[in-house]
N, C-alpha and C positions, 0 to 999 in steps of 0.2 A: 266390709270390704272398701269403701271410701275412706274410711281411715288409715289404713293400711297403704292406699296409694298415697296417701298426703306422707306419710312415714317416708315412704321410701321416694317421694320428690324430695321431701327435706333434708333427707340423709346423702342422696344424691347430688345437691346444690353443697353441700359441706365437703364430703369427701370425696375424691377424683376418682378411687380405685370402684365406689360405688355408681359413680356417674357412668363409667368406662363400660361396666356391667350391663347397666340399665340402658345405654343407647346403642351399644354394641351386642345387642342380646345374642345373635348367630354367631359372633365370634368367640365371647365370654363361652360361649354354650361348647362351643368346638374345642376351646382351650381346657374347661372342665371336665369334659368328657376325655381328651388324650389323657389329662393329669390323672385322673381316675383309674384310666387303663392302666398307666404306665405304674401305679400303685399295685395293681392288681397283679400286673405282670411281676412285679419284682417279687412278691409277696408269694405268689406260684413256685418262683423259681426257689426258692427256699427249701420247695419240698421236692422239686425233681431235678435239680443240678447241684451235686455238692461241691464242684468249684466256685460256683457263686457266694458260699457262706461268707467269706471274709470281706467280699464286696458289700454283699447285702446288709453285713453288720454296720456298717458306715452310713451306705446310701438311705436305707430304709429307714431310717430315725428322723431324718433331713424331711424328706418327703414328708413321712405321716406329720410330724410336727409343724411343717407350715400349713398344713390342710386343718389339723387342731385348731391353729392361732388365727386362721381366716374363719374360720366356722364361728368360733366363740367370740371373735371379734362383732361380727354380722348378729350374732344371739346376743350380745349386751349392746350394742347400738338401738337393736331394735326393739329389744325387752325395756331398756331403758324410757324411749321415746314412747311406746306402746301403753304402758301403764301409769302415767302421767295423765289419769280419767277422770271423769265426770264426778266421781264419788268422793275423790280427795279437794274438789271444790264446792261442789252442794251437797250438804248433808241434809236428806229429806226427812226429818223426823217430826213429829207432830208438833211441837213448839213453833219450828220453822216453817211449817206448812199451812200453819193457821190464818185462816183468812179473816179479817177482823175488818176490812176496810170495803165494804161495797156498796155503793152510788147507784141507785138504779134510777133509770131515765125513761124509758120508753118512748123513744122520739124517732121520728123520721130522720136517716142519715142525711139526709138532703137539707136538713136544718143546721148543721153542724157546718160552721167555715173554718176555713184554715188560713190562717196568717204566718208564712213561712218566710223567713228572714235568711234569705241567702248568703248573709255577710257573717251571720253569727253561727262560732263554732265552740261546743263545748270544750275546755281547755281542763285537764285536770289539775286540780287543785292542788298546791305545795302539801298539805296536809296529808292528803291520800298518797300524792306521790312518794312522800316519805316513809309513809307505811309498809309501801310496796316495795321499798329502795332494796334491802338483803333479802330479797325473793331467793330461795335457792336453789333456782335453776335457772337455764335461758329461757327468759320471756318470749322470745320472738320465734324461738323454735318451740315453745310449747302452743303459741298462738298457731304457728302453720301446722302442727300434729293435729291439734283438736278444733281449730277451726276454719282450716285452711288457709290456700296462699294467698286471698284476694280480702283487701283491707275496705271493704264497701263502708262510705258513709251511712248513717242511719237517721230517720228523721225522729226528732227528740220533742218532749214536750216541756215547756218551760212555765205555761201559764194556761186558766182555763176562765172564760169568763161567761158567767151565766145569764142569758138574757130571756126576756119573755119567749118560751117554746124554741128557744136557739140557742146554741151554744157557738163558742168561738175559741178555736184551738191556737195560741200562738207557739211558735214551734219554731227550733233551729236544728243544726245538726253533730252529729259525735261521730266518730271514726270506731269503724268497729272494736278495734283493738281497746280502745279504753272502756268501750263498753263491758267486752269480754273481761278486762282486769279491772269491771266493778262488779256491775249486775250479776254477773255471771260466775264471781270469783269471791262468794263471800266468805265460805267456811275454809278456805285454804289455812292452814298452820302458818302465819307469817313468821311469827317466832313463839316457839313452847315453854313450858314453866320453867323446865330444866336449863334453860338455854339464858335466863332472866331472873329477876328480882320479882318478877310478876307470877303468881302462882297458877294461874289460868292459862290456855292458850290463846294467842293472839290472833284474832281473825277480824276481818272489815266487819265482821257482823257484831261482834260482842265490843267492838269500838265505836260503832256508829248506830247501833241499835236504840240506845235511848233517846240520841238527839232525832232520830229519825221517827220514834212513836210519838214523842212529845210534840213534833212538826207537824204530822199528818192528824193527830187529834185532833189539834187546833183548827188546822185548816177545813178538815172535815164537816166542823160544827158552822163554818160559816161557807158549806157549800164550794169548797174546795176550789181555792186561786192558783196560789205558787206554788210551784213544785221544789223539792229539796235541791239547792244549789252546788251542793259538792257531788251530786251525781248526775250523768248524763240525761236519764229516764227515757229509754227509746219508748216508743209507743208501740205495745202488742196489740194485735187484733186476732179475736178467737171467734170465726164463723162457725155457727150453727146452721147447716143446710138443709131446708126442709122443703122435698118434692111434695107436689100436691097435685092428683088426678083419680080420676074416678070416684070422687069424695073421699079416698083416703089420704093420708100423711105417710111418707117415708123418709127418714132420717138417716143422712149419712155420716159415719164415724169414720178415723181415720186411724191405725195402729202407726206409732212415731217411728221413724226409722232408724237404724244406728249410727245413720251418719248427720243426725240432730245433735245440735249442741247441747242439748238439756233435754230432760227428759225421755231418754232414749227409749224405744221399744214400749211405750206405755199407749193406753187408749187414751185417746182425745176426742175432741169432737171434730166436725168435716176439716178445718182447717185452723192453723195459728203460725204468728210468725210476726217479723218487725219489718219495715218498710223501707226500702233501700231509697236514698234520695235519688241518684241516677237511675236509669233516664227520664223521669217522670216527673221530678220535683222542681226543674228548671223550667216548664210550662207556664203559662199563665193561668192564674186561677184553677188552682188544683182544688178538686172535690172531693170529700170525703168519702163519696160513693167511688169514686175512681181507686181511693187508697185502698177501699175494700176489695173491689175486684180485681186488682193487681194481686193481691196475694190468693183472691181465688183461682183466677190464671196460673199463677205460680204453682200453688200448691194443689189444684184437684184438677183442673181443665186440661192442664199440660201431661198430667196421667193417666187420665181417662177420655178417650179418643170422642166417646159419645157426648161429654160435656163442651166440646170446643165451638158448637152450633148456638149454644143457647142465647137468646137474643136477650139484653140488659133490660129491654121493655118487660119481659116476663118477671122481673125480680123485684122483688120488694125490700127494701133494707129498713130493718127495724134495729135502731139499737136500743139494746134492754139495758144497760149499764155499765159502770168503771168499776174496775176493781184494781186495787193498791197489792200486786203480789209479793205477799212479805217474803216467801221463799227467796225471791230475786231481789231484795232490799227495796222493798215496794214500788217495783216497776210497774207502770201503768198500762193497763191492758181492757181494751174496748171488747165486750160481746155484743156481736151482730147476729140478729137473726135473718139469715137469707131465704125469705118465701119465694119457691118459685114453680109458677103455675106452668104445668106441661101437657095441658089437656089438649092443645093442639094434636092432631094427626101427622105434624111435621117431627114429633120430638116422640114418635114410636119406639127408636131406637134407644133413646134412654130410659122408656117404661120396661122395656125388655130387658135392658142392664139392672136397672132396679129390681125387677122381679126375679130375675138368673142370680144376685147376689143378695136375696134377701137371708139374713141368716138365721139358722136355728138357733134362738139365743139360749134356750134351755141345755143346748149341747156344749155350749162354748164354757172352757172350764181354764185354760190357760191361753194367755194372750201369745205366748211364744208359738203355740201349734197352731194359730192362725196363719195361714199360708198367703192372705191375700191382703193387701196394704188398706183396702177401704172396705168397711162392714157397713151393709144397708139393714136397717130396723124398723119396725112399725110400730111398737110396743115399747114405749122408753119405760113405762113403769117396770115391767119385767124383766128388762136389761138392767135396770137399777138394784133388783132383787138378785138379779146373777152375780152381778158386781159385786155384791155384798158378800152372796153366799159361798163362792170361790174364792173371794179376795184378789180379784183381777188387779194386775197394775195399770191405774190412770194417773193421767198428767195429775198435780194437785188443783187445778182449778176446773177440774170436772165436773164436780159437786156443784159448783157456782152456778154453771149453765144450768142445772137443774132450778136452782133456785131464783134465777132472774126469768125463765120462761115460765115458770110455775109458782110464782109467789103466793098463794094460797096453800101450795103444797099437794094440791091435787093434781097430779098427772094426768092430762088428757089423751 
């Protein structure tokens, strides 16, 4: 639904008649009803009044043709914009989704320092710009339809320094527009084999993959320092929320919405996203824990009223590791386990929410049939079996969460 609204907004900005329909709903609806009534009246006259025959022969085709042209125009514009979809820009097959760069950490998020250079911006290199120059659609329209009308800068990773039991992240920023046309645009056919002397389709992935693979194989061996400079490398955060009370653990899972820019309608851990520069990153001394909590608030607490009153003192932030997500051109993703102790009586409303939303995992067969946005499970082992048994759609990083939380393979 949000994508449809974005398309309508985009079309109304470009075409005056659509803007008029959108902004003057009452007047437009009145005109359309009068128009339809007039066409119906003329058609009915064919059968009731013989002296209209000659007039109808000339007038009716004009009215009908105008209506047909108007409807077809709207349909063509809408369909053209609607089907520029995720599947043409991200191909999620076994090769692209393979996760081969995992760096386990197991440290407290408070041990991660952020050095944010407010004056450093990612600028798309000419080599990338040239590859995208002749993409066969309007990139601004595509961005507005698929990613929204607002280009918010994102926090990006340039370098990681490993120190004794600490990490230092050197960050800058990138426009989301540039991220959209790099990390979230790897498999769009920039040029097909039929259009050039090259026999294979040209995409960002097949042009950059050899260099990316060689670069990250080398840096991972020396504990990952610099990041690939041709790409912006926005910091992704995947949060695994674990509630603890009465000696039991409850895990929060989420079904990604159709409005998400990637992995739509797929099962993921509690939340996942990239961090906006504004309004928080121009504060002094930004902490990694705050960065995580911003995502938790936006993706979880703002959608579930019961979670809004959680005191941050009850949360322990364990950084499980860093994953270089090959599907999105090795975008760095931090996995965080948020352990939340809600034994206090003031959290009885959260306990009730968890008990009421505890899923009967064995009945889950299709993600699309699950009407709730969040799923609560207490048995991750059974959940994993059900995902495999019913081949449920899940985000490509979902299994990584299991590997990082349970390195021995023994799911508790």
